[in-house]
N, C-alpha and C positions, 0 to 999 in steps of 0.2 A: 411122248416118248422123252428119254433122258440123254444127255449127252454119252454117257458111256454106251448105251446101247447105240446109237447113230455111229460113234466111232467104232465101236467092236464090228458092226455090220460093214463100215466102209473098209477097216482093215482084212476082214474075210474076204472081201471081194477084191482084193488087191488094190484098191483105189487110192492113189496118193492125195494128201489133204494139207492144208496149212491154216494157220490162224491169222487173223486179221480182226483188228476193231474197228467197228462202227461202219459197218457195210452201209448202212441206210442212215442210223441214228448218228447224229453228230454231236452227243452227248459222250464226250470222251473221257470224262471223269467217274460215270459209273456204268457204261458200258460193259456187256459179257462179250468176249470174244466170238467171232463166228467162225465156223469150218468152213472152208474154201475148197471145193473139189474142182479142177481144169477139166471141162468137157470140148473145150475148142479154142479156136483163133479165127478172128476174121480180119478182114483187111483194114489195117491201121492208116489214120492220115498220115500226111507227110512229115508231121513234126514229132511223130512217136513212132519206135521200132515194134511194138505188138498193142493189140488188141485182144486180150485174153478173154474167154469166155468161160464162167464159172457157174456152179451151182452153189448157191449159198445157204448155209443151215443156220437160220438166226435163233438164239437161245435167250431165255430168260433166266435171270438168277439173282442173288445177290450182287449189290455193286462191289466192285472191286478196288482196291486199294493197291497203289503202286504202279510202275510204267508197263509191267509185262503181264503176259496172259496168265491168269490165274484159274483157270478152268475148273469147275467143279463138276464131278459126276453127275450130280443131282441137277445141273442146270436142265431145263426144260425146253424142248424144241418149240419154237413159236411159230416160224415160217419157214418155208422153202422157196427161193426165189432164183432166177436167171442173174448173174451179176456180170456186167462187163467192166473190165478194168484196162485202162490205158496206161502202158508201161514203156518205159525207155524214153520218155518226152524230153523234148527241150527244155 
């Protein structure tokens, strides 16, 4: 499935999502941005204010140039996984 279809489905279901680079892969220079849809929050350790739980939609596509998200409608969905993100940490 391509990015356009995934994001159209999320919007049709009124699911808010955001984009983030390099959820699992640490190759910041060529990674394709992932879509993250928040599904919950669990108890955070004392040094963080939030421990959010997301569904991460990981895509493959042509390497990106520049610092921002340059998603392409033709990016292909590679994997869907649960992703936990500590936020508001000291």
